[in-house]
C-alpha positions as CSV (number, residue, x, y, z in Angstrom):
1,M,-10.1,-54.8,-34.9
2,I,-12.8,-56.7,-33.0
3,T,-16.2,-56.2,-34.7
4,P,-18.9,-54.4,-32.7
5,Q,-21.0,-57.6,-32.5
6,K,-18.0,-59.7,-31.3
7,A,-17.2,-56.9,-28.8
8,T,-20.4,-57.8,-26.9
9,D,-19.1,-61.3,-26.3
10,I,-17.4,-61.4,-22.9
11,E,-15.2,-64.4,-23.8
12,V,-13.5,-62.4,-26.5
13,W,-12.1,-60.0,-23.9
14,Q,-11.3,-62.7,-21.4
15,K,-9.2,-64.5,-24.0
16,L,-7.5,-61.4,-25.0
17,N,-6.3,-60.6,-21.4
18,P,-6.5,-63.9,-19.4
19,Q,-4.4,-62.4,-16.6
20,L,-7.4,-60.1,-15.9
21,S,-11.0,-60.8,-14.9
22,I,-14.4,-59.6,-15.8
23,S,-17.3,-60.0,-13.4
24,D,-20.8,-59.7,-14.7
25,G,-23.4,-58.7,-12.2
26,V,-21.8,-60.5,-9.3
27,M,-20.9,-59.1,-5.8
28,P,-17.6,-57.2,-5.6
29,R,-14.5,-59.0,-4.5
30,A,-13.9,-59.0,-0.8
31,D,-10.1,-59.1,-1.0
32,I,-9.4,-55.5,-2.0
33,A,-7.0,-54.0,0.5
34,E,-7.7,-50.3,0.9
35,I,-4.9,-47.9,1.5
36,G,-5.3,-45.6,4.4
37,A,-3.6,-43.1,6.7
38,D,-3.6,-45.7,9.5
39,H,-1.2,-47.9,7.7
40,G,1.1,-45.5,5.9
41,G,-1.1,-44.6,2.9
42,F,-1.0,-40.9,3.4
43,D,-0.8,-38.1,5.9
44,G,-4.2,-36.5,5.8
45,G,-3.3,-33.2,7.4
46,A,-0.3,-32.5,5.1
47,L,-2.2,-33.7,2.1
48,S,-5.1,-31.4,2.7
49,D,-2.8,-28.4,3.4
50,R,-1.2,-28.8,0.0
51,F,-4.3,-29.7,-1.8
52,W,-6.3,-26.7,-0.7
53,D,-3.3,-24.4,-1.4
54,E,-2.1,-25.8,-4.8
55,G,-5.2,-27.7,-5.9
56,Y,-3.5,-31.1,-6.3
57,F,-1.7,-33.9,-4.5
58,L,0.7,-36.7,-5.4
59,I,1.1,-39.7,-3.1
60,R,3.8,-42.2,-3.9
61,D,4.0,-45.9,-3.2
62,V,0.5,-46.6,-2.1
63,L,-0.9,-49.0,-4.8
64,P,0.3,-52.6,-5.3
65,I,2.8,-52.6,-8.2
66,N,2.1,-56.3,-9.1
67,E,-1.6,-55.5,-9.8
68,L,-0.7,-52.4,-11.8
69,A,1.7,-54.5,-13.9
70,K,-1.2,-56.7,-15.0
71,L,-3.1,-53.7,-16.1
72,R,-0.1,-52.3,-18.0
73,T,0.2,-55.7,-19.8
74,G,-3.5,-55.5,-20.5
75,I,-3.2,-52.1,-22.1
76,E,-0.2,-53.1,-24.2
77,T,-2.2,-56.1,-25.5
78,L,-5.2,-53.9,-26.4
79,V,-3.0,-51.4,-28.3
80,A,-1.1,-54.3,-30.0
81,N,-4.5,-55.4,-31.3
82,G,-5.5,-52.0,-32.6
83,L,-7.7,-51.2,-29.7
84,S,-8.0,-48.2,-27.4
85,P,-6.3,-48.3,-24.0
86,S,-9.6,-47.2,-22.5
87,L,-11.0,-50.7,-23.1
88,I,-9.0,-51.7,-20.0
89,Y,-12.1,-50.6,-18.0
90,L,-13.8,-53.8,-19.2
91,Y,-11.7,-55.6,-16.6
92,D,-12.4,-55.7,-12.8
93,E,-8.8,-54.8,-11.9
94,A,-9.1,-51.3,-13.4
95,W,-12.0,-50.5,-11.2
96,D,-10.3,-52.2,-8.2
97,V,-7.5,-49.7,-8.4
98,F,-9.8,-46.9,-7.4
99,R,-11.8,-49.0,-4.9
100,R,-8.5,-49.4,-3.0
101,L,-8.4,-45.7,-2.7
102,R,-11.7,-45.4,-0.8
103,P,-10.1,-43.9,2.4
104,L,-8.4,-41.2,0.2
105,L,-11.7,-40.5,-1.5
106,T,-13.6,-40.4,1.8
107,H,-11.0,-37.9,3.2
108,F,-11.8,-35.4,0.5
109,L,-15.4,-36.3,-0.6
110,G,-17.0,-37.7,2.6
111,D,-18.8,-41.0,2.9
112,R,-21.1,-40.6,0.0
113,I,-18.8,-41.3,-3.0
114,A,-20.1,-41.6,-6.5
115,L,-18.2,-42.4,-9.7
116,L,-18.8,-40.0,-12.6
117,P,-19.1,-41.8,-15.9
118,H,-16.0,-39.9,-17.1
119,F,-12.8,-42.0,-17.5
120,W,-10.0,-42.8,-19.9
121,A,-6.7,-44.6,-20.2
122,W,-3.6,-43.7,-22.2
123,Q,-0.6,-45.1,-23.8
124,V,1.5,-42.1,-24.8
125,D,3.9,-43.6,-27.3
126,P,7.2,-41.8,-28.1
127,R,7.5,-43.8,-31.3
128,T,4.4,-42.3,-32.7
129,D,4.9,-38.7,-31.5
130,G,2.5,-39.2,-28.7
131,S,1.2,-36.6,-26.3
132,G,-1.2,-36.4,-23.4
133,W,-4.3,-34.3,-23.4
134,P,-4.0,-30.6,-24.1
135,P,-4.4,-28.0,-21.3
136,H,-7.9,-28.1,-19.8
137,R,-10.0,-28.2,-16.7
138,D,-12.0,-31.4,-16.1
139,Y,-15.2,-29.5,-15.1
140,Q,-16.1,-25.9,-16.0
141,G,-18.6,-25.5,-13.2
142,E,-18.2,-25.3,-9.5
143,S,-16.1,-28.2,-8.1
144,A,-15.6,-26.9,-4.6
145,I,-17.3,-24.6,-2.1
146,G,-14.8,-22.3,-0.6
147,D,-11.5,-23.9,0.5
148,D,-12.9,-26.7,2.7
149,M,-15.7,-28.4,0.9
150,L,-15.0,-30.5,-2.2
151,I,-17.7,-31.4,-4.7
152,S,-15.7,-33.4,-7.3
153,L,-12.2,-34.9,-7.7
154,S,-10.1,-36.4,-10.5
155,L,-7.7,-39.2,-9.8
156,W,-4.9,-40.3,-12.1
157,V,-2.7,-43.4,-11.7
158,P,0.5,-44.2,-13.6
159,L,1.0,-47.8,-14.8
160,S,4.5,-47.0,-16.1
161,D,7.1,-44.4,-15.2
162,A,5.7,-41.0,-16.1
163,T,8.5,-38.7,-16.8
164,P,9.1,-35.3,-18.5
165,D,10.5,-37.4,-21.4
166,N,7.4,-39.4,-22.0
167,G,4.7,-36.9,-21.3
168,C,4.1,-36.8,-17.5
169,M,1.3,-34.7,-16.1
170,H,1.7,-30.9,-15.6
171,V,-0.4,-28.5,-13.6
172,L,-0.8,-24.8,-13.0
173,P,-0.9,-24.7,-9.2
174,R,-3.9,-23.0,-8.0
175,N,-2.0,-20.6,-5.7
176,F,-0.1,-19.3,-8.7
177,E,-3.2,-18.9,-10.8
178,K,-4.8,-16.8,-8.1
179,R,-2.1,-14.2,-8.8
180,Y,-3.3,-13.8,-12.4
181,P,-5.7,-11.0,-13.2
182,A,-8.2,-13.5,-14.4
183,P,-8.5,-17.3,-14.6
184,V,-6.5,-18.8,-17.5
185,T,-8.6,-19.6,-20.6
186,E,-5.8,-20.2,-23.1
187,P,-2.4,-21.9,-22.7
188,G,-0.5,-18.8,-23.8
189,E,-1.7,-17.0,-20.7
190,V,0.3,-19.4,-18.4
191,R,3.6,-18.0,-17.2
192,L,6.1,-20.8,-18.1
193,Q,7.9,-20.6,-14.7
194,D,4.6,-21.4,-13.0
195,I,4.2,-24.8,-14.6
196,R,4.7,-27.8,-12.3
197,A,5.8,-31.1,-13.9
198,L,4.7,-34.1,-11.9
199,P,6.8,-37.2,-12.7
200,A,5.5,-40.4,-11.0
201,K,6.1,-44.1,-10.8
202,P,3.7,-47.1,-10.6
203,G,2.3,-47.3,-7.1
204,A,1.6,-43.5,-7.0
205,V,-1.8,-41.7,-7.2
206,M,-2.3,-38.1,-8.3
207,G,-5.5,-36.1,-7.6
208,W,-6.7,-32.6,-8.4
209,R,-9.7,-30.4,-8.0
210,Q,-11.7,-30.4,-11.2
211,D,-11.1,-26.7,-11.8
212,V,-7.3,-27.1,-11.8
213,Y,-5.7,-26.3,-15.2
214,H,-3.6,-29.3,-16.2
215,W,-2.3,-31.3,-19.2
216,G,-0.2,-34.2,-20.3
217,G,3.2,-33.5,-21.9
218,H,4.5,-34.3,-25.4
219,A,6.7,-37.4,-25.5
220,S,10.3,-37.1,-26.7
221,P,11.2,-39.6,-29.5
222,H,14.2,-40.5,-27.2
223,A,12.0,-41.5,-24.3
224,E,12.7,-45.1,-23.1
225,E,9.1,-46.2,-22.7
226,P,5.5,-45.0,-23.2
227,R,3.5,-43.3,-20.5
228,I,0.7,-45.6,-19.6
229,S,-2.0,-44.4,-17.1
230,L,-5.6,-44.5,-15.9
231,S,-8.0,-41.7,-14.8
232,L,-11.4,-41.7,-13.2
233,E,-13.6,-38.9,-11.7
234,F,-15.6,-38.8,-8.5
235,Q,-18.1,-36.6,-6.7
236,N,-19.6,-36.1,-3.3
237,A,-23.1,-37.6,-3.9
238,A,-24.6,-35.3,-1.3
239,F,-24.5,-32.6,-4.0
240,D,-26.6,-32.6,-7.2
241,P,-25.3,-35.1,-9.7
242,L,-22.7,-33.7,-12.2
243,A,-23.7,-36.3,-14.8
244,D,-27.0,-37.9,-15.9
245,E,-26.0,-41.2,-14.3
246,L,-23.7,-41.8,-11.4
247,L,-21.9,-45.1,-10.7
248,G,-21.2,-47.0,-7.5
249,L,-17.7,-47.4,-6.1
250,D,-18.4,-50.8,-4.6
251,R,-20.1,-52.4,-7.5
252,P,-18.8,-51.5,-10.9
253,P,-21.1,-51.9,-13.9
254,T,-21.9,-55.2,-15.5
255,F,-19.9,-56.2,-18.6
256,L,-22.2,-54.9,-21.3
257,K,-22.8,-51.7,-19.3
258,R,-19.1,-51.2,-19.0
259,L,-18.7,-51.7,-22.7
260,A,-21.4,-49.2,-23.5
261,L,-19.9,-46.6,-21.1
262,I,-16.5,-47.0,-22.6
263,A,-17.7,-46.7,-26.2
264,I,-19.6,-43.5,-25.2
265,Q,-16.3,-42.0,-24.0
266,F,-15.0,-41.9,-27.6
267,D,-17.4,-39.3,-28.8
268,K,-17.1,-37.4,-25.5
269,Y,-13.4,-37.0,-25.7
270,R,-12.8,-36.8,-29.4
271,H,-11.9,-33.1,-29.0
272,M,-9.1,-34.2,-26.5
273,Q,-7.9,-37.4,-28.0
274,S,-6.9,-37.9,-31.6
275,M,-9.3,-40.5,-33.2
276,D,-9.8,-41.4,-36.8
277,A,-13.2,-41.8,-38.4
278,D,-13.0,-45.6,-38.4
279,T,-12.5,-45.7,-34.6
280,L,-15.4,-43.3,-34.0
281,T,-17.6,-45.4,-36.3
282,W,-16.6,-48.6,-34.4
283,A,-17.4,-47.0,-31.0
284,R,-20.8,-45.8,-32.1
285,A,-21.6,-49.2,-33.5
286,V,-20.6,-50.8,-30.2
287,V,-23.0,-48.4,-28.4
288,D,-25.7,-49.4,-30.8
289,A,-25.0,-53.1,-30.2
290,C,-25.2,-52.6,-26.4
291,A,-28.4,-50.5,-26.8
292,A,-30.0,-53.3,-28.8
293,K,-29.5,-55.6,-25.8
294,G,-31.0,-53.1,-23.5
295,H,-27.9,-52.0,-21.6
296,I,-28.1,-48.3,-22.1
297,K,-31.2,-46.0,-22.1
298,Q,-30.4,-44.3,-25.4
299,V,-27.7,-43.7,-28.0
300,P,-26.2,-40.3,-27.7
301,S,-26.2,-38.1,-30.8
């Protein structure tokens, strides 16, 4: 484990994953090729129809597989060194994945796109009885106005094949849940035949309204590979902020700000992600180390 003090040294992370980069307060790279409907990225009309009906979308083959492969290697290296996959967000390439998706985000959220400081990365390992997050909704408040105005959106990107065997994403489609006498509050209330498994390969992107009930599966010990993936949340910045601090899509945080934000996620998601006491203690110490250098306003309790 990298000590909290060493964690604030950018060179430690650059040496750990030399195939990836970490910018620190510099202008964003200009060579990010955005996907878009005008060059085969997605059919906006068909996408919207399904999204507003079922609450989610899955687009295949829109992200560059070679760039995703670098991130997969990065997560595998982090895990091999006893570190959380979420630390992949120290690297520019993790943020670049979502910058490429600007046309998709604009399609659903409009021109004023903000990143919510809510993100995570997974390596669901069949060798360790791994599973994705349990059934939940990303936001308990209002995430849309009617069926044509979206406030917030979650995106999820597979870096390896995500299959029913290794814990792919599952959703309760919104049009099915509408038939229930009341919104689902417990997994046992979901009719099993209504569950939609969503296998996906690298290059795909999945998105859902933040009020959609969803979860990651439990990996079979016979699965051929782990499920490795990224997720980040967004909002239409024309609405009131859904978090204390919103981030910019075009200019990801500086290195120490990223580190602090990542470390804060550990406490935020400890009810969703299994974490031992040592990991939580480490994350809190990293937050303290970043706070001491003036890169966050306060240390959360």
